[in-house]
C-alpha positions in Angstrom: -18.0 3.1 -35.9 -21.7 2.2 -36.0 -21.0 -1.5 -36.0 -18.8 -1.1 -32.9 -21.5 0.8 -31.1 -24.3 -1.6 -32.0 -22.2 -4.5 -31.1 -21.7 -3.1 -27.7 -25.6 -2.6 -27.4 -26.2 -6.1 -28.4 -23.6 -7.6 -26.0 -24.9 -5.4 -23.1 -28.4 -6.6 -23.8 -27.3 -10.3 -23.9 -25.2 -9.9 -20.7 -22.2 -11.4 -22.1 -19.5 -10.2 -19.7 -16.5 -11.8 -21.4 -17.1 -10.2 -24.8 -18.0 -6.9 -23.3 -14.6 -7.1 -21.4 -12.8 -7.4 -24.8 -14.9 -4.6 -26.3 -14.0 -2.2 -23.5 -10.4 -3.2 -23.4 -7.7 -0.6 -24.4 -5.8 -3.6 -25.8 -8.5 -4.8 -28.1 -8.3 -4.5 -31.9 -11.2 -1.9 -32.0 -8.8 0.8 -30.8 -7.3 1.0 -34.4 -10.6 2.3 -35.6 -9.9 6.1 -36.0 -13.5 7.0 -36.2 -14.1 5.8 -32.6 -12.4 8.9 -31.2 -14.5 11.4 -33.1 -17.2 13.4 -31.5 -19.8 11.6 -33.8 -18.9 8.3 -32.2 -19.4 9.7 -28.8 -22.7 11.2 -29.8 -23.9 8.0 -31.4 -23.0 6.2 -28.2 -25.1 8.4 -26.1 -28.0 7.9 -28.4 -28.1 4.3 -28.8 -27.0 3.1 -25.4 -29.0 3.2 -22.1 -27.8 4.9 -18.9 -25.6 4.2 -17.0 -23.8 2.1 -19.7 -23.7 5.1 -22.0 -21.3 6.9 -19.6 -19.0 4.0 -19.4 -18.7 3.8 -23.0 -18.3 7.6 -23.4 -15.3 7.5 -20.9 -13.8 4.7 -22.7 -14.0 6.4 -26.1 -12.3 9.3 -24.4 -9.5 7.4 -23.1 -9.0 6.0 -26.5 -8.8 9.4 -28.0 -6.1 10.6 -25.3 -4.2 7.4 -25.7 -3.8 8.2 -29.5 -2.1 11.4 -28.4 0.3 9.7 -26.1 -1.1 11.5 -23.0 -0.8 8.9 -20.1 -2.3 11.1 -17.5 -5.3 12.1 -19.3 -6.0 8.6 -20.5 -5.6 7.5 -16.9 -8.1 10.2 -15.8 -10.7 9.1 -18.4 -10.2 5.4 -17.5 -10.6 6.3 -13.8 -13.9 7.8 -14.8 -15.0 4.8 -16.7 -14.3 2.6 -13.7 -16.2 4.9 -11.4 -19.2 4.5 -14.0 -18.5 0.7 -13.9 -18.9 0.8 -9.9 -22.2 2.4 -10.2 -23.4 -0.1 -12.7 -22.2 -3.0 -10.3 -24.2 -1.4 -7.5 -27.5 -1.2 -9.5 -27.1 -4.8 -10.8 -28.6 -6.7 -7.8 -27.9 -10.3 -7.6 -26.0 -10.3 -10.9 -22.1 -10.7 -11.5 -21.9 -11.1 -15.2 -19.9 -7.8 -15.3 -17.0 -9.1 -13.3 -14.9 -9.9 -16.5 -15.4 -6.2 -17.5 -14.4 -5.0 -14.1 -11.2 -7.3 -14.1 -10.1 -6.0 -17.4 -10.7 -2.3 -16.8 -9.3 -2.3 -13.3 -6.1 -4.1 -14.6 -5.6 -1.4 -17.3 -6.4 1.3 -14.8 -3.4 0.3 -12.7 -1.1 -0.1 -15.8 -2.2 3.4 -16.9 -1.4 4.8 -13.3 2.1 3.3 -13.6 2.6 4.9 -17.0 1.4 8.2 -15.8 3.8 8.0 -12.8 6.6 7.3 -15.0 5.9 9.9 -17.6 8.4 12.7 -17.7 5.9 15.2 -18.8 4.1 14.9 -15.4 6.8 16.5 -13.2 4.1 18.5 -11.3 2.9 15.2 -9.7 4.1 14.0 -6.3 5.6 10.5 -6.4 2.9 7.9 -5.9 0.0 10.4 -6.3 -1.7 8.8 -9.3 -1.3 5.4 -7.9 -2.9 6.4 -4.7 -5.8 7.7 -6.6 -5.9 4.6 -8.5 -6.2 2.6 -5.3 -9.1 4.6 -4.1 -10.9 3.9 -7.4 -10.2 0.2 -7.1 -11.4 0.2 -3.5 -14.8 1.6 -4.8 -15.2 -1.6 -6.9 -13.9 -3.8 -4.0 -16.5 -2.5 -1.5 -19.3 -3.4 -3.9 -18.0 -6.8 -4.3 -17.4 -7.4 -0.6 -20.8 -6.1 0.4 -22.7 -8.5 -2.0 -23.8 -11.0 0.7 -27.3 -11.6 -0.4 -26.7 -13.2 -3.8 -26.6 -16.9 -4.4 -23.2 -18.5 -4.5 -23.2 -18.5 -8.4 -24.3 -14.9 -8.8 -22.3 -13.1 -6.0 -20.0 -10.3 -6.8 -17.6 -11.7 -4.1 -16.1 -13.8 -7.0 -14.4 -10.6 -8.0 -12.8 -9.7 -4.7 -9.5 -11.5 -5.2 -8.7 -10.0 -8.6 -9.2 -6.5 -7.1 -7.2 -7.4 -4.0 -4.2 -8.5 -6.2 -4.4 -5.2 -8.1 -4.5 -3.3 -4.9 -1.6 -5.3 -3.4 0.6 -4.5 -6.5 -0.2 -0.7 -6.0 0.5 -0.7 -2.2 3.8 -2.5 -2.7 4.8 -0.1 -5.4 4.1 2.9 -3.2 5.5 1.2 -0.1 2.3 1.2 2.0 2.4 -2.3 3.0 0.3 -1.5 6.2 -2.7 -1.0 3.9 -2.4 -4.7 2.6 -3.5 -6.2 6.0 -7.2 -5.2 5.9 -7.4 -6.7 2.2 -5.6 -9.8 3.4 -8.0 -10.3 6.5 -10.9 -9.9 4.0 -9.7 -12.8 1.8 -8.6 -15.0 4.5 -12.2 -14.7 6.2 -13.8 -15.3 2.7 -15.6 -18.7 2.2 -14.3 -18.6 -1.3 -10.6 -18.3 -0.3 -9.5 -21.6 -1.8 -12.0 -21.5 -4.7 -10.8 -18.6 -6.6 -9.0 -19.0 -10.0 -5.6 -20.7 -9.4 -3.8 -18.0 -11.3 -5.3 -15.3 -8.8 -4.4 -17.5 -5.9 -0.8 -17.7 -7.0 -0.6 -13.9 -7.3 -2.1 -13.4 -3.9 0.0 -16.0 -2.2 3.2 -14.3 -3.7 2.2 -10.9 -2.1 1.1 -12.2 1.2 4.3 -14.4 1.3 6.2 -11.1 0.7 4.3 -9.3 3.4 4.9 -12.1 6.0 8.6 -11.8 5.1 8.8 -8.2 5.8 7.1 -8.9 9.3 9.8 -11.4 10.0 7.3 -14.2 9.9 9.5 -16.5 7.7 7.5 -19.8 8.3 4.4 -18.1 7.0 6.3 -16.5 4.2 7.8 -19.9 3.4 4.3 -21.5 3.2 2.8 -18.9 0.8 5.7 -18.3 -1.3 6.2 -22.2 -1.8 2.6 -22.3 -2.8 3.0 -19.7 -5.3 6.2 -21.3 -6.7 4.7 -24.8 -6.9 1.5 -23.6 -8.4 3.0 -21.0 -10.9 2.6 -22.3 -14.4 5.8 -24.1 -15.4 6.4 -22.0 -18.6 6.2 -18.8 -16.6 10.0 -18.8 -16.0 10.0 -15.1 -15.3 7.4 -15.4 -12.7 9.0 -18.4 -11.1 12.3 -16.6 -10.9 10.7 -13.6 -9.4 9.0 -15.9 -6.7 12.3 -17.6 -5.9 14.1 -14.3 -5.4 12.1 -14.0 -2.2 11.6 -17.6 -1.4 15.3 -18.5 -1.4 16.5 -16.0 1.3 13.4 -17.0 3.4 14.3 -20.7 3.3 18.0 -19.9 4.0 16.8 -18.0 7.2 15.0 -21.2 8.1 18.0 -23.4 7.5 17.1 -24.9 4.1 20.0 -24.2 1.7 19.2 -24.0 -2.2 20.3 -26.5 -4.6 22.9 -25.3 -7.3 20.9 -26.7 -10.2 17.8 -24.8 -9.3 19.7 -21.5 -8.9 21.3 -22.1 -12.2 18.0 -22.9 -14.0 16.5 -19.6 -12.9 19.7 -17.5 -13.1 19.9 -16.8 -9.5 23.6 -17.7 -8.7 24.0 -14.7 -6.5 22.3 -16.8 -3.8 24.9 -19.6 -4.4 27.7 -17.5 -3.5 25.7 -16.1 -0.5 24.7 -19.6 0.7 28.5 -20.7 0.6 29.7 -17.8 2.8 26.9 -18.4 5.2 27.4 -22.1 5.6 31.2 -21.5 6.2 30.6 -18.7 8.5 32.9 -16.7 6.4 31.8 -13.1 7.3 34.5 -11.7 5.1 33.1 -13.4 2.1 29.6 -12.7 3.1 30.4 -9.0 3.1 32.0 -9.3 -0.3 29.0 -11.0 -1.8 26.6 -8.4 -0.5 28.7 -5.8 -1.9 29.2 -7.4 -5.3 25.5 -8.1 -5.6 24.3 -5.0 -3.8 22.3 -3.5 -6.8 20.4 -6.9 -7.3 19.6 -7.2 -3.6 18.4 -3.6 -3.2 16.5 -3.7 -6.5 14.5 -6.8 -5.3 13.9 -5.1 -2.0 15.6 -7.9 -0.1 19.0 -6.3 0.9 17.8 -6.2 4.7 16.5 -9.7 4.6 19.8 -11.0 3.2 21.6 -9.0 5.9 19.8 -11.0 8.5 21.7 -14.1 7.2 24.8 -12.7 9.0 23.2 -14.0 12.3 23.4 -17.6 10.9 26.8 -17.1 9.5 27.8 -16.2 13.2 26.1 -19.3 14.4 28.0 -21.5 11.9 31.3 -19.9 12.7 30.8 -20.4 16.5 29.6 -24.1 15.8 33.1 -24.6 14.1 35.0 -23.2 17.0 33.0 -25.6 19.2 33.9 -28.6 16.9 37.6 -27.7 16.9 37.8 -27.1 20.8 35.7 -30.0 21.6 34.5 -28.5 24.9 31.1 -27.2 26.1 32.8 -24.3 27.8 33.9 -22.1 25.0 36.1 -19.0 26.0 34.5 -15.9 24.6 38.0 -14.9 23.6 38.2 -17.8 21.2 34.9 -16.7 19.6 36.4 -13.2 19.2 39.5 -14.6 17.6 37.4 -16.5 15.0 35.5 -13.4 14.3 38.6 -11.4 13.6 40.0 -14.1 11.6 36.9 -14.2 9.4 36.7 -10.5 8.6 34.9 -8.8 11.5 36.9 -5.8 12.3 36.7 -3.4 15.4 35.0 -5.8 17.6 35.8 -6.4 21.3 34.8 -8.9 24.1 31.6 -7.0 25.1 30.3 -6.9 21.4 31.2 -10.6 21.0 29.2 -11.4 24.1 26.3 -9.4 22.7 26.4 -11.4 19.5 26.3 -14.7 21.5 23.5 -13.3 23.7 21.4 -12.5 20.7 21.9 -16.0 19.3 20.8 -17.7 22.6 17.8 -15.3 22.6 16.9 -16.5 19.1 17.3 -20.1 20.3 20.0 -20.6 17.5 22.3 -21.7 20.4 21.3 -23.6 23.5 23.3 -22.4 26.4 24.3 -19.4 28.6 27.1 -16.9 29.1 29.3 -17.2 32.3 30.2 -13.5 32.8 32.5 -14.5 35.7 34.6 -16.9 33.6 34.1 -15.1 30.3 32.9 -18.3 28.7 29.9 -19.5 26.6 28.5 -22.8 28.4 26.6 -24.7 25.7 24.1 -27.5 26.3 25.5 -31.0 26.0 22.4 -32.0 23.9 22.0 -30.2 20.5 23.8 -27.1 21.3 23.4 -25.8 17.7 19.7 -26.9 16.9 18.6 -27.2 13.4 17.3 -23.7 12.1 14.2 -25.4 10.7 13.3 -26.7 14.2 13.3 -23.4 15.9 9.8 -21.8 16.3 
C-alpha cells in the first residue's frame, strides 16, 4: 500500500505521464492489491500527496473499492469524479501537457464504465442513455480545456489531446443516437492545425466515425473517402476492425457504382453483400427483397438497413437499362418498364408509380432523358443514357 502511494508521489513529481497513466488505470496490476481499497490507504494518500492530485487519487481508490463489489454505477460515479479532478489539474497546469496520457486512459475507462452501468440489470431506475449523456458532459470538460490551450508551444499544447477525446465522444454520441452533436466536434478537428499530425490510430478511429456521419447525411463521396482511409490505414492484423469498417464502406461504394470483389467479402466474412450485389446488378427486385429479408438482422444490427434499401434505386436503373438493351430504342414505352418491374417481383404497381420511379432516376441523374407524358414513353439520351454511377456528382 505505502509503496504504491509513494510511487504515485514520485511519478507525479517527475512528471512522468505515461507511468502515471498506468498507475491510475483500472486495468493495471495494482488493482489486485486488497489494501488499496481500505480507509487507511485513502488517508495515507491524502497525507502524502499534494492538492489537487490527492483528490484524483482518492476518487481512483474509491472507484477501485466499488469495482471489487461489482457495482458498475458507483464505480462510474467515482471515476467521473476522478476525471473532474483531472480536469481541474489540466486547467492549473499552464503550458504543460504531460498529463495527456493520464487523461486518455481515464476518459477511455470512464466511457467503458458508463457502458457497463447502462447495461447493468440492477440499474433499472436509469433512463436509457442517461449515464452515457453524463459521461459525455464529463468528457467535454476535458475537451474544452484542451481546445482552449492556444498559448502553449506546439510541443507543450494540450491540443494534442483533442482527437482522443473527440473519438470517445463520437463513440458515446453514436451509441445514444445523437449524431447532431458530432458536428461541432468534427468542425473543431477539421479546423485544427494538427489534423493530419495526430497518432495514426486516432486518425483511423476518427475517419471511421466521420465517414459514417457522412453516410447518414447521404454524402456518399465524402463517406467513401473517409472510410477508405480508415480501412487502408487500419492495422492489417486488426481483422475485426477492418470487417467493421467494410460493413459501412461496401454499401457506400455500391451506391457509388463500385461493386465489391468476392475474395474480399469472403476474407472478412461479409458474403451478405455478395448476394445483395448480384441482385442489384441484375436489377432483380424480387431477389433483392429476399436478400434483405434473409439478412435483415445483420443489416439492422449494423445500422445500415436504410442505406442498403437505397440500393433499390440502382436495381431499378439496372433493370430499365436491360429493357433498353432488349428494345434497342431511345423511346421506351413506360408500359414496357412496368412489365419488367412486375416480372421481377414488384407487386401492386401501376403506370403512374412507374413514371414516378423513372422521374426520380432522371432527377438523380442516374438516367439521362425525359418522360413524354403524351406518348407515355421514356425518351433517353443517345449519348450515355445510363451514365456510370461513379461519375454522378
